[in-house]
C-alpha positions as CSV (number, residue, x, y, z in Angstrom):
1,M,0.0,0.0,0.0
2,G,3.1,2.3,-0.3
3,A,3.8,2.5,3.5
4,G,7.2,0.7,3.2
5,P,9.3,3.8,3.8
6,Q,7.3,4.6,6.9
7,V,8.3,1.3,8.6
8,V,11.1,1.8,11.0
9,A,11.3,-1.7,12.5
10,V,9.6,-5.1,12.4
11,D,9.9,-8.0,14.9
12,N,12.3,-10.9,14.5
13,Q,9.5,-13.1,13.1
14,S,8.7,-10.8,10.2
15,N,10.7,-11.7,7.1
16,Y,8.7,-10.3,4.1
17,P,9.4,-8.4,2.1
18,P,13.2,-9.1,2.3
19,E,14.0,-5.3,2.5
20,A,11.8,-4.9,5.7
21,P,13.9,-3.4,8.5
22,K,14.2,-6.6,10.6
23,T,15.4,-6.2,14.2
24,D,15.9,-8.4,17.2
25,L,12.6,-7.2,18.7
26,S,10.8,-10.2,20.0
27,G,7.5,-11.0,18.3
28,F,6.5,-13.3,21.2
29,E,7.7,-11.3,24.2
30,P,7.4,-7.7,23.2
31,N,9.5,-5.3,25.3
32,V,8.2,-1.7,25.8
33,E,11.6,-0.1,26.2
34,A,13.0,-1.8,23.1
35,I,10.0,-0.8,21.0
36,V,10.0,2.8,22.3
37,A,13.7,3.0,21.4
38,E,12.7,2.7,17.7
39,K,10.7,6.0,18.2
40,P,7.5,4.8,16.4
41,D,4.5,7.0,15.8
42,L,2.4,3.8,15.6
43,V,2.9,0.2,16.7
44,V,0.9,-2.6,15.0
45,V,0.3,-5.8,16.9
46,S,-1.6,-9.0,16.3
47,D,-1.8,-10.0,20.0
48,D,-1.8,-8.1,23.3
49,L,1.1,-10.1,24.6
50,N,2.7,-9.0,27.9
51,K,-0.2,-6.4,28.1
52,I,1.8,-4.5,25.5
53,V,-1.2,-2.3,24.4
54,A,-1.6,-0.8,27.9
55,E,2.1,-0.5,28.5
56,L,2.7,1.4,25.3
57,G,-0.4,3.5,26.2
58,K,1.4,4.6,29.4
59,V,4.1,6.2,27.3
60,N,1.7,7.7,24.8
61,V,2.5,5.4,21.8
62,P,-0.6,4.6,19.7
63,V,-1.2,0.9,19.0
64,L,-3.3,-0.7,16.3
65,V,-4.4,-4.2,17.2
66,Q,-5.0,-6.4,14.2
67,P,-5.7,-10.0,15.3
68,A,-5.3,-13.0,13.0
69,A,-7.9,-13.1,10.3
70,T,-10.6,-15.7,10.8
71,K,-12.1,-15.2,7.3
72,L,-11.1,-13.6,4.0
73,D,-13.1,-10.5,4.7
74,D,-11.0,-9.9,7.8
75,T,-8.0,-9.6,5.5
76,Y,-9.5,-7.0,3.4
77,E,-10.8,-5.0,6.4
78,E,-7.4,-5.1,8.2
79,I,-5.6,-3.9,5.1
80,L,-8.0,-1.0,4.7
81,E,-7.7,-0.2,8.4
82,L,-3.9,-0.2,8.2
83,G,-4.1,2.0,5.1
84,A,-6.2,4.5,7.0
85,A,-3.9,4.5,10.0
86,T,-0.8,5.1,8.0
87,G,-2.2,7.7,5.6
88,N,-2.4,5.4,2.6
89,K,-6.1,4.9,2.4
90,A,-6.4,5.2,-1.4
91,K,-3.6,2.8,-2.1
92,A,-4.9,0.3,0.4
93,E,-8.3,0.4,-1.3
94,E,-6.5,-0.3,-4.6
95,V,-4.7,-3.3,-3.0
96,V,-7.9,-4.8,-1.7
97,S,-9.8,-4.2,-4.9
98,G,-7.0,-6.0,-6.8
99,M,-7.1,-8.9,-4.3
100,K,-10.9,-9.3,-4.6
101,T,-10.7,-9.3,-8.4
102,A,-8.0,-11.9,-8.4
103,M,-9.8,-14.1,-6.0
104,D,-13.1,-13.8,-7.9
105,K,-11.2,-14.8,-11.1
106,L,-9.7,-17.9,-9.4
107,A,-13.1,-18.9,-8.1
108,A,-14.7,-18.5,-11.5
109,E,-11.9,-20.6,-13.2
110,A,-12.0,-23.3,-10.6
111,P,-13.1,-26.7,-11.9
112,K,-16.7,-27.5,-10.9
113,D,-17.9,-30.8,-9.3
114,T,-14.4,-32.3,-8.9
115,K,-15.4,-34.1,-5.7
116,L,-11.8,-34.0,-4.6
117,T,-10.9,-34.4,-1.0
118,Y,-7.8,-32.8,0.6
119,Y,-5.7,-32.6,3.7
120,H,-3.8,-29.4,4.7
121,E,-1.0,-30.1,7.1
122,L,0.1,-27.4,9.5
123,D,2.9,-29.5,11.1
124,Q,3.9,-33.1,11.3
125,T,2.2,-33.7,14.6
126,P,0.0,-33.7,12.5
127,Y,-2.2,-30.7,13.0
128,A,-4.7,-29.8,10.3
129,A,-7.2,-27.0,9.6
130,T,-10.9,-27.4,9.1
131,S,-13.2,-25.6,6.7
132,K,-14.2,-23.1,9.4
133,T,-10.8,-21.6,9.6
134,F,-9.3,-18.8,7.5
135,I,-7.2,-21.3,5.5
136,G,-10.2,-23.7,5.1
137,Q,-12.2,-20.9,3.5
138,I,-9.6,-20.4,0.9
139,Y,-9.8,-24.0,-0.1
140,G,-13.6,-23.7,0.0
141,I,-13.4,-21.4,-3.1
142,F,-12.3,-24.5,-5.1
143,G,-15.1,-26.8,-3.9
144,L,-12.8,-29.2,-2.2
145,T,-13.9,-31.5,0.7
146,N,-11.7,-31.2,3.8
147,I,-11.0,-34.5,5.6
148,A,-10.3,-32.7,8.8
149,D,-14.0,-31.6,9.1
150,K,-14.8,-35.2,10.3
151,A,-12.1,-35.1,13.0
152,P,-13.4,-36.2,16.4
153,A,-12.3,-33.0,18.1
154,S,-12.0,-29.9,16.0
155,A,-10.0,-27.9,18.6
156,G,-11.2,-24.5,17.5
157,G,-10.7,-25.5,13.9
158,Y,-7.2,-26.9,14.2
159,P,-7.6,-30.6,15.1
160,K,-4.7,-32.9,15.9
161,L,-5.2,-35.9,13.7
162,S,-3.8,-39.4,13.9
163,A,-1.8,-41.0,11.2
164,E,-4.6,-43.6,11.0
165,F,-7.3,-41.0,10.5
166,V,-5.5,-39.5,7.5
167,A,-4.7,-43.0,6.1
168,Q,-8.4,-44.0,6.4
169,A,-9.6,-40.8,4.8
170,D,-7.1,-41.2,1.9
171,P,-7.3,-37.7,0.5
172,D,-6.9,-37.0,-3.2
173,L,-4.7,-34.0,-2.5
174,I,-2.2,-33.3,0.4
175,F,-1.0,-29.7,0.9
176,L,2.0,-29.3,3.1
177,A,2.5,-26.0,5.0
178,D,5.4,-27.4,7.0
179,V,8.0,-27.5,4.3
180,K,10.5,-24.7,5.2
181,C,10.0,-25.2,9.0
182,C,10.1,-29.0,9.1
183,G,11.4,-30.3,5.8
184,Q,8.2,-32.3,4.9
185,S,7.7,-33.7,1.5
186,K,6.2,-36.6,-0.4
187,E,9.2,-38.7,0.6
188,T,8.9,-38.0,4.3
189,L,5.1,-38.7,4.2
190,A,5.8,-42.1,2.6
191,K,7.8,-43.1,5.8
192,R,4.8,-42.5,8.1
193,P,2.9,-45.6,9.2
194,G,0.2,-46.5,6.7
195,W,0.8,-43.6,4.4
196,K,3.0,-44.9,1.5
197,N,-0.1,-46.2,-0.4
198,L,-2.2,-43.1,-0.1
199,A,-3.7,-41.9,-3.3
200,A,-2.1,-38.5,-3.1
201,L,1.3,-40.1,-2.9
202,K,0.7,-42.6,-5.7
203,N,-0.7,-40.0,-8.0
204,D,1.9,-37.4,-7.1
205,Q,-0.6,-35.0,-5.7
206,V,1.4,-33.8,-2.7
207,I,1.7,-30.1,-3.0
208,Q,4.5,-28.3,-1.1
209,L,3.4,-24.8,-0.1
210,D,5.4,-21.8,1.1
211,D,4.9,-22.0,5.0
212,D,4.8,-18.2,5.3
213,I,2.3,-17.6,2.5
214,A,0.1,-20.4,3.8
215,S,-0.1,-19.0,7.4
216,R,-0.3,-15.2,6.9
217,W,-3.3,-13.2,5.9
218,G,-1.9,-10.3,3.9
219,P,-2.0,-9.7,0.1
220,R,-0.2,-12.9,-0.6
221,V,-3.3,-15.0,0.1
222,V,-3.9,-14.6,-3.6
223,D,-0.6,-16.4,-4.2
224,L,-1.8,-19.2,-1.9
225,A,-5.1,-19.4,-3.7
226,E,-3.3,-19.6,-7.1
227,A,-1.1,-22.5,-5.8
228,I,-4.3,-24.3,-4.6
229,G,-6.1,-23.5,-7.8
230,A,-3.3,-24.9,-10.0
231,A,-3.2,-28.1,-8.0
232,V,-7.0,-28.6,-8.2
233,T,-6.9,-27.9,-12.0
234,E,-4.2,-30.5,-12.5
235,A,-5.9,-33.1,-10.3
236,G,-9.2,-32.4,-12.0
237,A,-7.7,-33.0,-15.4
238,G,-6.1,-36.2,-14.2
239,N,-9.5,-37.4,-12.9
240,G,-11.1,-36.6,-16.2
241,T,-8.7,-38.7,-18.2
242,S,-8.5,-41.7,-15.8
């Protein structure tokens, strides 16, 4: 949205874009003194960790709280809110408009009635995400059926599945969001008990996602949707010729 030059510091977990002014400021244990030392006019947080909002308020530093998006509309709203807070309202509206257009185009181009099932892996525990989550709603655009929706305990939308549960569900597509963090791949999945004969592995339908893009709710959700859309189109074409 054009606010890049206004950013004086980001925390140690923020790595995009590469030119962002990364610091050793903790994203998990925010320190008031360390933040104030950067002399910000505005601090943007996703959680009120260490009661940071009130602590910064004591030293008259404005804070904008933007919690993790729970649906796609939250992403649009937070970008617009951030644009307004940084004096980049028009450009933020332009960004959101572009995102909506791109998402609508992907939805329109998505193969219809594929009846494909999928499993989205957050980590190799394995934790998954149901259709009620932000990530699940992105998949919903493409008409996929989420195997995690039938998990015994949804745990707020992020159930811990058993290897047996996934093996029994035998999803058509497996999306891995634990590639950069944990080195997961088709080869590592094949070593798990009962997984080597899964349809997704046999048909080479294990998709390695970018961990960051798959877990953050900024403009790059379009990149995530494009990756999912490409996989669905390929799998749908395969189904049509088998």
